[in-house]
C-alpha positions in Angstrom: -28.4 -8.2 -6.1 -25.7 -6.7 -3.8 -27.2 -5.1 -0.7 -26.3 -1.3 0.2 -25.2 -0.5 3.7 -28.0 0.6 6.0 -28.7 4.0 6.4 -26.7 5.8 8.9 -26.4 9.0 10.6 -22.8 10.2 10.5 -21.3 10.7 13.9 -20.0 14.2 14.8 -16.4 12.8 14.8 -16.7 10.8 11.5 -13.2 11.6 9.6 -13.6 12.3 5.9 -11.4 10.4 4.0 -10.3 11.9 0.3 -11.5 8.6 -1.5 -13.6 10.1 -4.5 -12.1 7.5 -6.7 -13.1 4.8 -4.1 -16.6 6.4 -4.0 -17.0 6.1 -7.9 -15.7 2.4 -7.7 -18.4 1.4 -5.0 -21.2 3.2 -6.6 -21.0 0.7 -9.2 -20.2 -2.3 -7.0 -23.3 -1.7 -4.7 -25.4 -0.9 -7.7 -25.5 -4.8 -8.3 -23.8 -7.5 -9.7 -23.8 -8.5 -13.4 -26.8 -10.5 -14.2 -28.9 -9.4 -11.3 -32.2 -7.8 -11.6 -32.4 -4.5 -10.1 -36.1 -4.5 -9.6 -36.3 -7.8 -7.8 -38.4 -7.6 -4.6 -36.4 -7.5 -1.4 -36.2 -10.5 0.4 -35.7 -11.2 4.2 -32.1 -12.9 4.5 -32.4 -16.5 5.6 -30.3 -17.7 8.5 -28.5 -20.9 8.3 -26.1 -22.9 5.9 -22.8 -22.6 5.2 -21.0 -21.1 2.6 -18.2 -22.3 0.6 -15.7 -20.1 -0.9 -12.9 -21.2 -3.2 -9.7 -19.2 -3.9 -6.4 -20.0 -5.5 -4.1 -19.0 -2.9 -3.4 -20.6 0.6 -1.9 -18.5 3.4 1.1 -19.3 5.5 0.1 -17.8 8.5 -3.3 -16.1 9.7 -1.9 -13.9 12.5 -3.0 -10.5 10.6 0.1 -8.7 11.7 2.5 -11.3 10.1 1.3 -11.9 6.5 0.9 -9.3 3.7 -1.0 -11.6 1.5 -4.3 -10.3 -0.1 -5.9 -13.6 0.9 -5.0 -13.1 4.6 -7.0 -9.7 4.6 -9.9 -11.5 2.7 -10.0 -14.5 5.4 -8.7 -12.2 8.6 -11.8 -10.1 8.0 -14.4 -12.5 9.0 -12.2 -13.5 12.4 -11.1 -9.8 13.3 -12.5 -6.4 13.5 -10.7 -3.1 13.5 -10.9 0.1 15.7 -12.3 1.9 12.8 -14.1 1.2 9.4 -13.4 3.0 6.4 -16.7 3.0 4.6 -17.2 3.0 0.8 -17.8 6.7 0.6 -14.5 7.3 2.0 -15.5 8.3 5.7 -14.2 6.8 8.7 -16.8 5.4 11.2 -16.7 3.7 14.5 -16.2 -0.1 15.1 -14.5 -1.4 18.0 -13.8 2.4 18.9 -16.7 4.4 19.5 -14.9 7.7 18.9 -11.5 9.1 18.9 -9.5 12.4 19.0 -6.5 13.5 17.1 -3.7 15.9 18.3 -3.5 19.1 16.6 0.1 18.2 15.8 -1.1 14.9 14.3 1.1 12.5 16.4 -1.4 11.4 19.0 -4.5 9.4 18.7 -6.9 8.5 21.5 -9.3 6.0 20.9 -12.4 5.2 23.2 -13.4 1.7 23.0 -17.0 -0.3 23.2 -17.6 -1.9 26.6 -19.4 -4.7 25.4 -17.1 -6.5 23.1 -16.1 -10.1 23.8 -13.4 -12.0 22.1 -14.0 -15.4 20.7 -11.9 -16.9 23.6 -14.4 -15.4 26.2 -12.0 -12.4 27.3 -12.9 -8.9 27.0 -11.9 -6.2 24.8 -9.8 -3.7 26.6 -7.2 -1.0 25.9 -4.4 -3.7 26.8 -5.6 -5.8 23.9 -5.2 -2.9 21.5 -1.9 -1.9 22.8 -0.8 -5.5 22.6 -2.0 -5.9 18.8 -0.3 -2.8 17.8 3.0 -3.4 19.7 2.9 -7.1 18.4 2.9 -5.6 14.8 5.9 -3.6 15.2 7.9 -6.1 17.2 10.7 -7.3 15.4 10.0 -10.7 16.6 6.8 -11.0 14.7 8.4 -10.7 11.7 5.7 -8.7 10.0 5.6 -8.7 6.3 3.3 -5.9 6.0 1.3 -4.5 9.0 4.7 -2.9 10.6 5.1 -0.9 7.3 1.4 0.4 7.2 1.8 1.8 10.9 5.6 2.8 10.5 5.3 6.1 12.6 3.8 4.1 15.4 5.9 4.8 18.7 4.0 3.3 21.3 0.4 3.1 23.2 -0.5 4.3 26.8 -3.3 2.7 28.4 -5.5 5.4 30.2 -8.2 3.1 31.4 -10.0 -0.1 30.4 -11.8 1.7 27.4 -9.2 4.4 26.5 -5.7 4.1 24.7 -3.5 6.7 23.5 -1.2 6.1 20.5 1.7 8.3 19.8 3.2 8.5 16.4 6.7 9.5 15.9 5.8 11.7 13.0 2.5 12.8 11.4 0.8 10.1 9.4 -2.1 11.1 7.2 -3.0 7.8 6.1 -2.7 6.3 9.6 -6.5 5.8 10.2 -6.8 4.0 6.8 -4.0 1.7 8.1 -5.7 1.0 11.2 -9.0 0.2 9.4 -7.3 -2.7 7.4 -7.7 -6.4 8.4 -3.9 -6.5 8.8 -4.5 -4.2 11.9 -7.4 -6.4 13.2 -7.4 -6.7 17.2 -6.4 -9.8 18.6 -7.2 -11.4 22.2 -4.3 -10.4 24.4 -4.8 -13.7 26.0 -4.0 -15.4 22.4 -0.8 -13.1 21.9 0.4 -13.7 25.3 0.3 -17.5 25.0 2.6 -17.0 21.8 3.7 -20.0 20.1 1.9 -20.7 16.7 -1.5 -19.8 18.3 -1.8 -16.6 16.3 -0.6 -18.2 13.0 -2.6 -21.5 13.6 -5.6 -20.7 15.7 -6.3 -16.9 15.6 -8.7 -15.4 18.0 -10.3 -12.2 17.6 -14.0 -10.4 18.0 -15.2 -11.0 14.3 -18.5 -12.6 13.3 -16.9 -16.0 12.4 -14.5 -18.1 14.9 -11.7 -20.2 13.5 -12.4 -23.9 13.6 -10.1 -25.8 11.7 -7.3 -25.6 9.0 -6.7 -28.5 6.9 -3.4 -27.6 5.4 -3.7 -27.5 1.5 -7.7 -28.2 1.8 -9.5 -25.7 3.5 -10.2 -23.2 6.6 -13.6 -23.7 8.4 -15.3 -20.9 10.6 -18.4 -21.2 12.3 -20.8 -18.5 13.5 -19.9 -16.6 16.7 -23.2 -16.3 18.4 -22.5 -13.3 20.7 -21.4 -11.0 17.9 -23.3 -7.6 18.2 -21.0 -4.9 17.4 -21.0 -4.6 13.7 -19.6 -1.6 11.8 -22.0 1.0 10.6 -21.1 0.0 6.9 -22.8 -3.4 7.5 -26.3 -4.0 6.6 -27.2 -5.4 10.0 -26.1 -6.1 13.5 -26.1 -9.2 15.6 -24.8 -12.7 14.7 -23.9 -13.5 11.0 -26.9 -15.3 9.0 -24.6 -18.1 7.8 -23.9 -20.9 10.2 -20.6 -21.6 8.7 -17.9 -20.4 6.3 -15.4 -22.7 4.4 -12.5 -21.1 2.5 -11.4 -23.8 -0.1 -8.1 -23.8 -1.7 -8.2 -24.7 -5.2 -5.1 -23.6 -7.3 -6.2 -24.7 -10.9 -8.5 -22.2 -12.3 -10.6 -24.8 -14.3 -11.3 -26.9 -11.2 -12.2 -23.9 -9.4 -14.5 -22.8 -12.1 -15.9 -26.1 -12.0 -16.6 -26.4 -8.4 -18.8 -23.3 -8.9 -20.9 -24.8 -12.0 -21.0 -28.0 -9.9 -22.5 -26.3 -6.8 -19.7 -27.6 -4.6 -18.5 -24.2 -4.1 -21.1 -21.1 -3.8 -18.4 -18.2 -4.4 -15.3 -18.4 -6.2 -12.5 -15.7 -6.2 -10.4 -14.9 -9.5 -12.7 -16.2 -12.3 -10.5 -16.4 -15.4 -11.4 -13.7 -18.0 -12.0 -16.8 -20.5 -14.9 -18.2 -18.2 -16.8 -14.9 -17.5 -19.1 -15.3 -20.5 -19.9 -18.8 -19.8 -20.6 -18.4 -16.0 -22.8 -15.2 -17.1 -24.8 -17.2 -19.4 -25.9 -19.5 -16.6 -29.1 -18.9 -15.1 -28.0 -19.7 -11.5 -24.7 -18.0 -11.8 -23.4 -14.5 -11.7 -20.2 -12.5 -11.6 -19.4 -9.5 -9.6 -16.7 -7.1 -10.8 -14.7 -4.8 -8.5 -11.5 -2.7 -9.4 -9.5 -2.4 -6.3 -7.5 0.8 -5.2 -3.9 0.0 -4.9 -1.4 -0.9 -7.5 -1.7 -3.2 -10.4 0.4 -5.9 -11.8 3.6 -4.7 -12.9 7.4 -5.2 -13.1 9.7 -3.6 -11.0 13.4 -3.2 -12.1 16.4 -3.4 -9.8 18.0 -0.1 -10.6 21.1 -1.1 -8.3 22.3 -4.2 -10.3 24.0 -4.2 -14.0 22.4 -4.2 -16.5 19.3 -2.5 -14.9 21.7 0.2 -13.6 21.4 1.9 -17.0 18.1 3.8 -17.9 18.5 3.2 -21.3 18.5 -0.7 -21.0 15.2 -0.2 -18.6 13.6 2.1 -21.2 14.5 -0.5 -24.0 12.8 -3.1 -22.0 9.7 -1.0 -21.2 9.4 -0.1 -24.8 10.1 -3.5 -26.3 6.9 -4.9 -25.1 3.6 -4.7 -26.9 1.4 -4.5 -23.4 -1.7 -3.8 -25.2 -1.6 -6.8 -27.4 -0.6 -9.3 -24.8 -3.2 -7.9 -22.1 -5.9 -8.0 -24.9 -5.0 -11.6 -26.0 -4.9 -13.0 -22.7 -7.4 -11.2 -20.5 -10.2 -10.8 -23.2 -10.8 -7.3 -22.5 -11.8 -8.1 -18.6 -8.6 -6.6 -17.1 -7.7 -3.1 -18.4 -4.1 -2.6 -19.9 -2.2 -0.4 -17.1 -0.1 2.9 -17.8 0.5 3.8 -14.4 1.7 1.9 -11.3 -1.6 2.9 -9.3 -5.0 1.8 -10.2 -7.4 4.0 -11.3 -9.8 3.8 -8.3 -6.6 5.1 -6.2 -6.9 8.3 -4.7 -4.4 10.8 -6.6 -4.1 8.5 -9.6 -2.8 10.6 -12.4 -4.6 10.0 -15.7 -1.9 12.0 -17.7 0.1 9.2 -17.7 -2.0 7.1 -20.2 -0.8 6.7 -23.6 2.5 8.2 -22.6 4.8 5.1 -23.3 3.6 3.0 -26.4 5.3 -0.2 -27.6 8.2 1.3 -29.9 10.7 -1.6 -30.8 12.7 0.8 -33.1 13.1 3.1 -30.0 14.1 0.0 -27.9 16.8 -1.0 -30.5 18.3 2.5 -30.7 18.3 2.7 -26.8 20.2 -0.5 -26.7 22.6 0.6 -29.5 23.3 3.7 -27.6 24.3 1.8 -24.3 26.8 -0.2 -26.1 24.9 -3.3 -26.6 25.5 -3.4 -30.2 26.7 -7.0 -31.1 24.9 -10.3 -31.0 25.6 -13.8 -30.3 24.7 -16.8 -32.2 21.1 -16.9 -30.2 20.5 -13.5 -31.2 20.9 -11.7 -28.0 23.0 -8.7 -27.6 26.2 -8.6 -26.2 29.1 -6.1 -25.0 32.5 -6.9 -24.0 32.0 -10.7 -24.4 28.9 -10.6 -22.0 25.2 -11.2 -23.1 22.6 -8.6 -22.2 20.8 -11.1 -19.4 17.9 -9.9 -17.1 17.1 -12.5 -14.5 12.9 -12.5 -13.3 12.9 -15.1 -10.8 9.0 -15.8 -9.4 7.3 -17.8 -7.0 5.8 -20.6 -8.4 3.6 -21.2 -5.1 1.4 -17.8 -6.0 1.3 -17.9 -9.5 -2.0 -16.7 -10.7 -4.2 -15.0 -13.2 -2.2 -16.4 -16.3 0.7 -14.6 -15.3 3.0 -17.5 -16.6 1.4 -16.9 -20.1 1.9 -13.1 -19.9 5.5 -13.7 -18.6 6.2 -15.8 -21.6 4.7 -13.1 -24.0 7.3 -10.8 -22.4 10.1 -12.8 -22.5 9.5 -13.8 -26.4 9.2 -9.9 -27.2 12.2 -8.7 -25.2 14.2 -11.5 -27.2 13.0 -9.6 -30.5 15.3 -6.8 -29.4 18.1 -8.8 -28.2 17.3 -9.0 -24.3 17.5 -12.3 -22.6 14.8 -12.0 -20.1 15.2 -15.4 -18.0 12.1 -16.2 -16.1 12.7 -18.4 -13.5 10.3 -20.6 -11.6 11.2 -21.2 -7.7 10.2 -22.5 -4.6 9.8 -20.1 -1.6 13.2 -20.6 0.2 15.1 -20.4 -3.2 13.0 -17.5 -4.2 13.7 -15.4 -0.9 17.5 -15.9 -1.0 17.4 -15.1 -4.8 15.5 -12.0 -4.4 17.9 -10.5 -1.8 21.3 -11.9 -3.8 21.9 -8.7 -6.0 21.5 -11.0 -9.0 17.9 -10.5 -9.5 16.9 -7.9 -11.9 12.8 -7.9 -12.0 10.4 -8.4 -9.3 6.4 -8.6 -10.0 3.5 -7.9 -7.7 0.3 -6.5 -7.4 -0.9 -5.0 -3.9 -4.2 -3.6 -2.8 -4.5 -0.6 -0.8 -7.1 2.3 -0.4 -4.4 5.0 -0.4 -1.5 6.0 -2.4 0.6 5.7 0.6 1.2 2.2 -1.0 3.9 3.9 -2.9 6.0 4.6 0.0 5.8 1.1 1.0 7.1 0.0 -2.0 9.8 2.5 -2.8 10.8 4.4 0.5 14.4 3.6 1.8 12.9 2.6 5.2 10.6 0.3 3.7 12.7 -2.8 3.2 11.5 -6.3 3.6 13.0 -6.5 7.0 11.1 -3.8 8.2 7.7 -5.2 6.6 7.9 -3.2 3.4 7.9 -4.1 -0.2 11.3 -2.2 -1.3 12.8 -5.5 -1.9 15.7 -4.5 -3.7 16.6 -1.7 -1.0 16.4 1.2 -3.4 17.7 4.4 -2.0 16.4 7.3 -4.1 16.7 10.8 -2.1 14.0 12.6 -4.5 11.6 9.8 -4.3 12.1 9.7 -0.3 11.6 13.4 -0.2 8.4 13.5 -2.1 6.9 10.3 -0.1 7.9 11.7 3.3 6.2 15.0 2.4 3.0 13.4 1.2 2.9 11.1 4.3 3.3 14.1 6.8 1.2 16.4 5.1 -2.6 16.8 6.0 -3.3 19.2 2.9 -4.9 17.1 0.1 -3.5 19.5 -2.6 0.2 19.0 -1.2 -0.6 15.1 -0.9 -1.6 15.1 -4.5 1.1 17.0 -6.0 3.8 14.7 -4.4 2.2 11.6 -5.5 1.8 13.0 -9.0 5.5 13.3 -9.1 6.2 10.0 -7.9 3.9 8.3 -10.6 5.7 10.4 -13.3 9.1 9.9 -11.9 8.8 6.1 -11.9 7.8 5.9 -15.4 9.9 8.5 -16.7 13.0 7.0 -15.3 11.5 3.4 -16.4 11.8 1.9 -12.7 8.6 0.0 -13.3 6.5 -1.6 -16.1 2.8 -1.4 -15.3 1.1 -4.2 -17.0 -2.6 -4.6 -16.2 -5.1 -3.5 -13.8 -6.5 -6.5 -11.8 -10.3 -6.6 -11.9 -11.6 -8.9 -9.0 -14.0 -11.3 -10.8 -15.9 -13.1 -8.4 -18.2 -15.8 -9.2 -21.3 -16.6 -7.4 -24.3 -18.8 -7.2 -27.4 -16.4 -7.6 -29.0 -18.0 -4.1 -26.2 -16.1 -2.4 -27.3 -12.8 -1.2 -25.9 -9.9 0.6 -22.4 -10.1 -0.9 -20.8 -6.8 -0.9 -17.0 -5.6 -1.1 -14.9 -3.7 1.5 -12.8 -0.4 0.5 -10.0 -2.5 -0.5 -12.2 -4.8 -2.8 -12.4 -7.8 -0.8 -15.7 -9.8 -0.3 -17.5 -9.7 2.9 -19.6 -12.6 4.3 -21.0 -11.1 7.2 -24.3 -9.9 5.9 -24.6 -12.9 3.3 -27.5 -15.2 3.5 -28.4 -18.3 1.4 -31.6 -18.9 -0.3 -33.2 -21.8 0.4 -31.3 -22.7 3.5 
């Protein structure tokens, strides 16, 4: 059974985060995992043992301010703590910061730090370490792929004393505390950052409950309990050292092999259980499946509206209507992943339900749109042409991070696009080729899903100043004044009604102008042995191992 957070008194300075959907999500998650008895007698957590968690993706760097991969947040949360904690009910609570104040204009945050925190290298947490971490995130030399965009308005920090730091923002930012609470803004040892080199990437040093030990590239990352740990966030079920002696993150890309590791007890917990494997795991007497639906954006296709033929809205709409998303998602994911209608996931704050059912499969409409756009002739292969040129749409993908049977889904989309005469070319590439191709101007489709517990993720994806070189996800460097206006007004407003209105406008605009094709809402399907106790999930949906214990150790 999952273990709810310990009872707590809300401090006077706790900030309410408008997370009604997040609260709904976690009410279900914390009620218990599938297959767990809700009236089981409570057990005292047993100390000891090493838990093996198997996932399908290996990070390239463990510096939390560098990579934006989900797997980085999952791993780094064990090594690093943040200034504040975003609890499942949407409130912010102390963590490394005991309290904080925000100026009336929303541009200055003053954090008061705990005096008893010691990093895993023996150095103390000070305001200098906090300043060094935030400065590191926005330093161009860091080449941040995500953290810099999370704290985009950050203009600098002033150390007031060892335990007090004042941060200045260039403009108000309503989601700033949420960004600060993420693993991507985990506080690093100043000594580690000053040493530089590949240390932060390959040998990270934080103040979290587990200390990095070893990284066997292509195989696993091992961590051991940090015995001195005694500053857990209020959302944790206990304080003090972790129950586990060690934590091993094993990298197993093949879905069947990863599932086999769980059923053969080589792994205690696995990520991304295939929907086809859920029933067989749930039928096992000693296994269970945890389900969470993370906030953020679901798996979707993003169209490059700056490169022909995708500059023509009729072509984009034709592609959108040519795909029977319902049938594909149902046949591939066996009702474990819901079909998406909106770019935002339903648990995300300000998700607009009105978009549901708004763009059904309609090949007749797709054909008419293409006719109207002048693609009226066909070549010998059945693809539409205009002025002797085939209607070709290029969709490269990074083979290294292929997951969740997206290759099968991609093939289905490709086949259905062909039925209306679109030559959708899906091309697998290595990392170097993919990066170059993505920014070549000859890529028309980009696909991804991103977890974040705030609709501000839309700004990261579409604002003109959120390009890849600045840590954002606007990979096609789109410049849409209307989107920029709404997204800027939303991020700078402290009024929930204003933010909701602007994010609603953005969600509709993206679908109405066929800038995206939402496909499915990823369900985090985590398989675990029933001897694993105390497994819970943070606000972003990642599993937490600090409170976990193993029966029989």
